[in-house]
Structure formats: C-alpha cells, structure tokens
N, C-alpha and C positions, 0 to 999 in steps of 0.2 A: 504493500500500500504506500502511496505517496505521502509526503508531509502535508499537514493541514494547510500551511501557508501556500504551498505549491498548488494544492487543489483550489484554494480561494483565488489565487492569481489566474489559474487556468479558467475558472468560471468567469472572471472579469474579462479575460481576453476573449472568451467565447461571446460575451455580450457585445464587446467592441466589434468583433468580426461580423456578428449578426446585424448590427447597425450599419456597418459598411456595405454588406451584401444588400440590405434593404434599400439603402439610398441609391446604390448603383443599379438595382433592378428597376427602380422607378425613373431613373434618368433625371435630367434637368440639373439645376444648380445644386451643389452639395449644401447640406445644412451643417456647417462646421460647428455652429454654436451648440447643436444638440449633442455632438460628440464630446465637446469640451465640458458641457454640463454633466454628462454621464460620468466622466472621470472625476469631476469635482465632488459629485455625490459619493463616489466610492472612496476617495482619499482625503477629502477636506481641503485639498490644495486648490488654488485659483489659477486659471490659465488664460492666456491671450495669444491670438495669432497676429503677429506684427507683419505688415506688408513688406515687400522687398525694398521699399524706400527707407526701411528701418525707422519709420516715424508714424505710420498710420496703423491703427488697430482695426483689423478687418473683422474680428469677432473676439468675444471674451465672455467669461462667466460673469454673473451679476456683481460679485463682490471683488473683482480683480482690482488691485490698487494701482491705478494708472499713474499715480505720482512717481512710481519707481522708474518709469521709462526714461525720464529725463536723465537720471544718473547712469542709466544703462546705455545711453546713446552711443558712446564709443564702442562698447562691446557689440551692440546690435549691428553697428555699421561694419565691423570686422567680420562678423558671422555672415551678414547679408552679402558682403563683398567676396566671400570665399576664403578669407585668411584664417578663419577658425571654423571648426565643425560644431563645437559646443563649448559652453562655459558655465561654471558655477561660481556664484558670488553672493554678496549680501547688499541690500539697499535699505538702510535704516533698520527696522525691526524685521524685515522680510528676508527669508532665504530664497534665493532665486537661481533657477537653472534655465539656460537658453540653449536651444538646439535648432540647427538648420534643417529644413524639410526637404530641400531639393539639392541637386548636385551642381547646377549651373547658376552662377550669380547673374543678376541680383536675386537673392533667395529669401523667401519668407522665413520667419523665425517663430518657433513655438516657445513661449515664455511661461514658466511655472513659478508661482510665488506661494510660499508656505510660511505660516507664522512660526513653525518649528522646523528643525532639520528634517527634510523629507526622508522617509525610509527607503532602503534599497528597492523594495517592492514598488513603491510609488514612483521612483525614478524609472524603473523598468516599464511600468504601465504608461508613464508619460511618454517614454520613447516610442512605445508601440502606438500610442495615440497619435503621435506625430507622424508615424508611418501611414496610419489610416487616413489622417487628414491630407497628407501629401497624395495618397492614392485617390481620394475623393476629388481633390482639386484637379488632378491630372485627368480623371474621368470627366469632370465638368468641362475642362478645357477642350477635350476631345468632342464632347457633345456640342459645345458651341461651334467648334470648327465644322462638325458634321452638319449642324443646322445651317451654318453660313453657306456651306457648299450646296446643300439642298436648295436654299433660297436662290443662290446664283444660278444653279442649273435650271430651276423653274423659270427664272427671268430670261435666260437664254432661249429656252424652248418657247416661251411666250413671244419673244422678239422674232423668232423664226416664223412662228405661226402668223404674227401680225404682218410681217413683210410678205408672206405668201398670200394672205388675204387681200393685201394691197396690189397683188399681181406682179410682184417684183422678186423673182427667185434670186437674182444677183444680189440684191440687198440682203436677202435672207442668208446667203453665203457669207457676206461681209459681217453680219451680226454674230457669227460663230467664232470670230477671231482666230481662225485657222483650224479649229476642231470641227470640221464640217460633218454633219450627220449624213449617213448614207442616203437618207431620203432625198437630199438635194441633188444626188446624182441620178435619180430616177427620171424617166421620161414622163410618166403619169402617176397619179396617186388616186386613192379613194379615201374619203373620210368616213370613219366609223364613229358614229355619235352614240356614246354609251350613256344611258340614263340610269343613275343609281343614287342612293342617299349621299348627300354632300359629304358626310363624315367618312365615306368609304373611298373617296377619290385619292387622298394622299396615300393610303395603303396600297391601292392598285398601282398607282404611278411608281411608287418606290419599289414594290415587289418585282417589277419587270424592268427596272432601270439598270443600265449597264455602267461600267466604271467611267465612261465618258460623259455620263449625265443624260444620255439618250436612251432609246429602247430598241436596241438592235437596229434593224433597218427602218424602224418607224419612230414616231413621237407620240407621247401621251401628254396632253396639255389640259390643265384645268380651264374650263370655259369661264371667262371673266363675267359673263352676262347672266347665265343660268347656273346656279350653284350646284344643281344636281346633274350637270352634264360634264362628261369627260370627252374631250375631242381627241380622236385617235387618227393620226395620219399614217397611212400604210402605202408603200409603193405598189402600184398595180402590177408592175413587171416582176413582182416577187411571187406571182401565182395566185393572186386573189381573183375570184370571179363569182358572179352572181349565180352560184349553184353549179357552175361549170369549172372543171379543173380542181386541183387540190388547193385548199385554202392555206394561206400563209400562217406560220406559227402564232403570230400575234393575234390574227383574226380568230384562230381556233381558241386561243386563250379567252378572248372577249366573249365568244359564243358559249364557252364552258361556264364563264361567270354568269351569263344570262340564264343558262339552263339550270344552274344550281341556286339561283337567287330569284324568287318570284317577283321581287320589287324592281328588277333590272329590265331594261329593254335596249335594243340595238337597232339603229338606223344606218344603212350603208349606202353611200352615194354611188353613182356611176363613175367610170374612170374619167379623169380629167387631167389635162396638162398642168404642170406645177403653177403656171401663170393663171390658171382658172380655179385656184383653190377656193375662192369665194363661191363660185358656182357649185363646187363639190359640197361645200358646207351647207348651202341652201338646200341642195338635194338630200343631204343626210338629215336635215331637220324635217323635211317632208316625209322621208322614209321612217323616221322615228315616230312621227305622229301616227303612221299606219301600223307600226310595230306594236304599239301598246294594245291593240285588239287582236293581233294574230296569236294562234295557239302557242308558238314557240317564242313570241315577243322579239322576233328578228324580221326585218323587212329590208329589201333592196329597193332603190329608187328605179322605177321603170317609167318615168314621166315622159310625156310627149313634148314636142317642141314648144317653147314659150312663145307668147304672142309677138314679142318683138322680133322673133325669127321668121315670121311669115307675112308681115306687112310689107307693102311695096316700098322698096328701098328709098328712092329719092324723095317721094312725098312724105314718108314717115320721118326721115332725117330732117326735112325742112320744118315739119311740125314740131319735132322735139327741140330743135335749135330755137325756134320762135318762142316756145314756152319757157325755155331756160335762159333766154337772152338777158332778162333783167338781172340775173344773178352775176353778171359781169361786174356789177357795181357793189357786190357784197364780198366781204373778206372770204378768202378760200376756206378758212377754218369753219365759218358758219355754213357754207355750202356742204362741206364734207360731213359735218355733224347732222345737218338736216337730212342728207342722203342716208346716213346710218339710221336715223330715227324712223325711216320708212320700212326698215327690216327688223327692228327690234324695239321694245319699249324704251321710253326715254330714260327710265331708271337704269336700264341695261346699258344704254349709251354712256350714262354718267359713270357706271362702274367700269366699263371698258376703257374709258379715257381718263379715269381718275379725276372727274370733275364733279361739282355739286349739281344736283338736279336743277337748281335755279340758274346756274350758268348755262347748262344745256338748253333750258327754255329760252334764255336770252338770245343765244346764237340762232335757235330755230325761229325766234320772233323776227330777227333781221331778214331771214329768207322769206317768211310769210309777208312782211311788209313790202319787200321787193316784188314779190309775185302778186300781191294783192289777194292772197288765198289763205284759207284756214287749213293747216295741215293736221288738225285733229279730225277733220271730216274724212270718212273712209273712202268716198269716191274721189275726192281731191287727192288723197294720198295715192290712190291707184293710178291716177293720171300722171302725177309727177314721177312716180316710180317708173312708169312706162317711158316717160320722156328721158329719164336718166338712163334706163336700160338701152334705149335706142341710141342715145348720144354716145354711150360707152361701146356699143357693139358695131355701129355703122360709121363708116368714114366716107368722105366725099367733099367736093368743093362747096363753098357757100352758095346757096341758091340765088337765082336772079332776084334782085331786090324789087323788081316790078311785078313779080309773080307772087301773090300772097300764098302762104302755106295753106294746105287744106285743113278744114276743121277735123277734130277727132272723129265725129260721126261719119264723115266721108271715108276716113281711113278704115274704120271698123265695118264699113258696108261691103267690103270686097268679099268675094266668095271664099278665098282661103281663110279669112277670119271667121266666116260663118261656119265653115267646116271644122275649124279649130274649136270654136265654142260648143258646137254640137257634140263633138267627140269628148270634150271635157265633162260636160254635164250629163251625158247619156247614161252613165251607171247609176245616177241618183233616182231614188223612188220619188213619186210625186209629193208625198208628205214631207220628205226631207228637203226637197227643192223649195216647197212653200216656206218651210222654216228658214231656210237659207236666205230667201228673198226678204222675208220679214226681218231677219237679223241684220242684213245689209241696210234695209230701209230705216232701221233703228240705230244706225251708225255703230253696228257691231256691239250693241248693248243687249245682253241676253234678257235682262229684267224687262226692259221696254218692249222687246220683241214678244216675250211671253205674255205681257199685259195685252198687247194688241191682238194676239192670237187666241187669248183665253185659255192658255195652258200654263203649266208651271215653268219656272226658270230651269229647273233640273231637266225637264223634258227637252227644252230648247238645247241645253248643253249636251244632252245625250244624242240628239239628232246631229249636232255639230261634230261630236266625236265619231259618230257613224260616218258622216260625210268625210272626215279626215281619213278614216280607214279605207273607205271605198275609193276615194279619189287620190289617196297618197299625197295629201296636201296638209301642211301645218296651218291651222287656223287659230288655235288658242294659246300657243306658247310664244312663238315669235311673231305670228300673224302674217308671215310673208305669203301664205297661200290666198289671203283675202284679195290681193290685187288681181290675181288671175280670175277669181270668181266674180269680182265686180265687173270686169270687162266681159266675161262670158255671159253673164246675166243681161248685161246691157245690149250685147249683140243679139241675143236670142229674143229679147223683149222688143227691140226695134224692128226685127224682121216679122214678129208676130202681129204688129200693128197694121 
C-alpha cells in the first residue's frame, strides 16, 4: 500500500487532470481561474498567472496579495525573459514561488504566495498546476488559430462564390491568392442547394473540408441570405448528371444526408458555364422548391427557356434599354442593389451586402424615383426584372432614336411568347390557377388573396406550394418564380380577351 500522503497527492492530481480533460473537451477559452481556485482550496496557498509582460495579472485567486508583485518585478522579468526557470523568495510576510509555464520567452509566470512555508507536496501540486495551465493555454491558442483559419476559409469561399455570381471567374481566381480551388478549372458546374437546419451547416461544411479550406473538387458555402441553405458548387465535368451517369462523391454525400434526415431537401441546377453561376443558383432555388414535395426530397431543374430567351431580339432590347435608361442618372450601387432586390427579399439583400435594411431601402428608393415606379408592386417588379434580364443577355447597337420602342404588350403578343406561356401554365389545375391569379392580383399577399376568394390563408399557401412542385418554380422563398408567372398570366389573359 502507498503512503497516505502519496494517495492524497494522487487524488488531487486526478482532480486536476479531470478538470483539464473537461475544459479541453468543451473547447473554447480555458478557465484558468477555476484551476487556480481548485489548488487554493486544496492547499490554502494563493496563486496568480502573470502575463508574459511580467506586469499584468491574467487570472488569480480571490485573496492573492497583488502588492507583492511590485517587489517581485525583477525576478518576474528574468523568468519571463528566459534567464530563470523558477525562483523562491519572500515578499514581506509572504512566501513566494515563481515558475515559468512555457519554454519560449516572453513566458507567463505562475506565482504562488503562502502565509507559511509551502510544503513539498504543495510545491509539487503547484508545479503540476502550472503544467495544466500551460496545456490549457496552448489548447486555447490552438482553438483560436483553428477558429481564425475556419473564418478565413469561409471568407475565401464566400468571395469565390460572390465573384462567380457576378459572372467573373477570373476575379474568383484572383480572390484565392494562389490556392485556386479545382472548381475554377472546370468548364461547367451545377449548384446543389441543400436545405437543412441552420445549426447543421457548419458541421456539414467542416466535415467535408479538405486541408486547403475547400471541399475536394467542389465548394460548400453558407448562403448569406437564407440561413437554412447551404450552397454547394460541384463541377459538372466530374460526372454529375440528372439521373444519368455516376454521381460525383460530393453529390452522393449530399443525397445521403437528405435520405437520412427528413428535414433536409436538395435542389440541383442544370449544368452551366462558370460565368453563368447566377443562372445555376436561380435554377437550384426553383428545383429546391419542387424538392420539398417529392418523395425523396431531391429535384433536378428541368425548366424551359425563360421569357427573355424567346422574345424578338431587336425590339425586346430596344424596350429594355428604354425602360432602364433613367437609371443612367442613378449611382451604380443603387442600381445593383435594386437589381438584387428583384430576386430576393430586401432583408436578404441587407444580409448579403452587410448593410442595414434602411440603407437598402434608401438605395432602392433612388431607383424607384428615377423610374417613377413602385418596386414593391409585383407586376412592376416582373417588368423591371425582365428589362434587366434582356439588357444582360442581349447585345446590339443603340436603336434608331426616331423609332420608338414597342410597348411590352406588343412584345408579349408574339406567338413564341404565347406558346411559352401556355407551356408554363399547362400543368396547373384550374383551382390552383385561380388561386395563383388571385394571389398575383393581391400583390402576392396570401391573406388578401384568401379574403377575396373566401378561403383560408393556409389553403392559399398550400395551393402555392403545389404550384411550386408542379411547375418547378420558387414562389415563396426567394420569389424569383413570380416574375415568370406574372408574364405568363398576362399573356394568356390578353389572348383570352
């Protein structure tokens, strides 16, 4: 059997090690004060951790006599500077021991002050306490470094996404400062938009992150607008396909997550060039809206050509330029923010650009004043969205100033537009189409639409969810599908008159 004193010391060491394990398991900043207080309760001695400048007390027990530090200053400076490893001295009525905690100067110093000569056992326990404090500080420093790295990696991934959404793959490469993700060497990509609880996003992104801060050939980026969305960019030339060919490993991982978690859903865009990442993101949003009601909660975008792709080229471009011409007098930032607000809620624009909602509203107000329009009106938003889409997708010389641009009604009266509208709306049941029309007439307000139709708000929203699933359009999250429906209903209504 061992000596009683040794057993007592071993028990104290066990408590000390359990505290160290507990703190390291929880991560975060170490609670040095808790360790020092534990030793004070066991020995009656007071302790302080003096920072590496030999002048600042980082932590101490409640009764530590700080007045002794002034007389200890020369000794503390020598220990912190590496000239001494430890020292025992007296300061007034106090017996003091000082010990360096780390090997490289400048070093923090653990100071023990006791009213009587400390026992050998107390000295040993204090030394072990110093080792534990040093270990916890080192772990805390590693945690801070790790968190800093994760934050910077997140920032780089977001910068790459932002540049791709702006249609500038070259800028995206420059954002990476030399560590170019394999995604940027691909010809095409698909966006997989994962819907999951916001608390799960960090764990997913970190679980599949490689040492470079990317995710193998792809990227997983927190959506800054919708906190339950994780944006997954995967090269299309890695073998991803809408049910054809072998899915890439990252896509398989996402599908497995959806399969195993009933609260998850996945929308997958069509293949797009890197410069058309914004189009892929829009498609993924529409697919995600449809995925929520499919049995496996996974949907691919199989959308038809958008309206701006089938209107007559020259007249459509002339109309779009005429509509947007007043914006030449508006600051570009205001125009860009107003453009974004047509595809996401204003609160989302504020989060995306790190602006206040009031600032976003002010910028949009400048555009509204220039256009003489109200961009909270759903039909106006659809028209301006179409004008921006035509201006972005079509090129050509400025039209003859003597020839006025055609009105939108004339553009929408062409047969290709009628065929497009008929194809878009054909899958809808009559009752869902009536609800959709009432909802548009109520400026996309479900409560007002329900009142006008004499049904409940929940019924209106259920019809809209069904419409999302049938048409593969997002109506209630980002709302980008509303623009297409506004035009399709307008075209079919005008032809029915």
